[in-house]
C-alpha positions, 0 to 999 in steps of 0.5 A: 356762681351767685347771680349778680346782685345788681342786674340791669332789667331789661328796657322792653318787655317781653312775651312767654316763650313758646316751644319752637319744633323745626321739623326741617332741615334747614337754618331757622331761627326764632325771635321776638320783636317789639314794634315802635308802639311796644307790641310784641310779635313772635318771629320765625325765619328760615333759609332754603338754599338751592344749586344751579350746577344741579338742576331739574326739569320743571315744565319747559324751564329747569329748576335748581335742586335743594342742597342736601342739609350739610350744604346749606348755607347758614343764617346771616346773623350780621350784615356781611361787605365785600371789603371794608365794613360801611365802605364797600359794597354789601354782601348780604344783610342780616336774615333776623329782621323783623318784617319786610313789606316787600321781597328783596331780589338781590344778584350777589358776586354779580359780574358782567360778561361779554356776550362772545366772551371777547374783549368790548368796551361797552354792553347790557346785561340785566335780568328778569323775574317774572313780570315783577322786575325787567331790569336791563343796564349797561357796562364799559370797560375801566376808564379814567377822568382825563383832561384834554383840549376838547375838555377845555382842560376840565376832567372828563371820562375817557375811553373805555378800555375793552375788557370781558368782564365788569363787577356789578358792584356800587364801587363803580356806579355813580356816586361819591366822591369816596375821599375816606382815603384822603380825610384820614391823610390829611387828619394825620397831618392835623394830628402832630404826629412825630412822624408828620411834623408840618409847619404852619403854613403847611398846617393851613393847606392841610385845614383848607383842604380838609374843609373842602372835602365833598361831603358823601353823595347820600345814595351812593357813597362809594361810588364813583364819578362825582366832584372828581375835580375836588377830589384832585385838589385833595390829592394836590394838597396832600401831594404837597404835604408828602413832598414837605415832609419826606414821607412815601407819597400815598395819594392817587392821581388817577380817577375812576370814571362809573362802569356802570350805566343806566340803559341808553344813557351813556356817562359822560361827565353827568353830576345828576346821574342815577345809581345804577346797581343789583345788589343790597344798598347800605343802611345809611344811604339814602332814601333808605335812612330816611325810613329808620324814623327820626332819632332824636332827643324826644325818642331818647327820652321817651321812645328808646329802645323802640324804634321811633314812632315814625319808624317805616318798615320798609326800611328793613327791605335792602334791595334797590326799589326796582328790585322790591317785588310782592311776595313770591309764591315759586315757580316765578321764571327767572332770566339772566342776560350776560351775567354768566360767562359765555363759555359756560352759556351763551344767550339769555339763561332761564330757570324758575324759581323752585316752589317749597311747601313750608308753613309755621304750625301755631298751637294757641294755648286756647288749644286752636290750631292755625297756619302762619304763612311763611312768606318768602321775602328775599331772594339771593341769586348768588352768581359766583356759586350758582346759589339761589337762596330763599329767606322766608318769615313769618310773624304772629302777634304775641296778643294770640298767647302762642303755646307752640311754634312748629315749622314744618312742610305740611301741605296745604289744607292740612290746618283743618285735619289738624285742627279736627285731631286737636279737638279729639285729643281734647276731648280724650284729655277732658274724659277722666276729668269728667269720671273723677267729677261723677 
């Protein structure tokens, strides 16, 4: 097949591709990144997964063992969600970030379990990562907003139902209201569809209800607890329209209250309350979205497709701020409180983050050999599978004129030996040339 005659040129330059060699059994990927100023970087990312279901002793603590190659979790190449994209909690983000200034420590598939396995209305849970993270939260059983004489008819959170576990997802944290369902239903009434014909007065009801829908809460748009009266009013209008059109009712009449609370700060209907979670936060949530930079007309005309000049690389860190730490080295102690079912383990579960030598050998065209650190910039604790995953990354400027990148498990101090080896090889290659000149 002939090449197309009007191939679109790349809007940004790229660097010459180096030879890339992976001497490890772990999923790894090389790619290039162009920063806001047009400088090109080589990026190498690798993911190593360990299991807590087979452990080894490391001093006073246990340490998860590395999974065999066929059981390694693959690199995540696109953001994954627990349910619908962007309107449910993030399961994990793409590993193809160009650079993370800090290390994200993320808990996925996390549940808070009662300490004795019996139903409770409220109890604490949390985790510790060395001295960098000490996080304890409070969870409650399911509860609804209710009207009562003591609340003078206002919607207030009722008593929690005793349960043995609570999922630690942002849908159960303070935020919202998530009115996507109400917005879609009201829009159907306003779209003049054949199956939802309405009168002029009914259209006014739909328009007023649609206009009154609250804007999403940027710190946690998928949460609950915020503006319950507004959600109630929207559902009331929808119910009236459904009755007039003899349509099958789809509106809900129960409004969930947050089940994930800040420690020693019970939620009692406050409208200024912290968002508490242990998983990744959405790219379009605040304050994270502001770090992406200014995407305006000036950016489109003079900067696209590069990131805005005010882009902050902290945008690529997806953990809550109190779960972003300096790059760990391995060997850090991790402690889990009430994050494992009581029938499997009671008390504080402790283990060490595994230590694994991993370096990126960089060979330059000028003959120099050096190592780039493969920093641990993401730690994922999957509490459903007992998997501990570390994502490691190296970034090298293309200005160094890289010839080859080799990922391997060389111990520290190998650089001097390799440099001497390269010098000997260069000397051997030079001998025939000198002989010919002589």
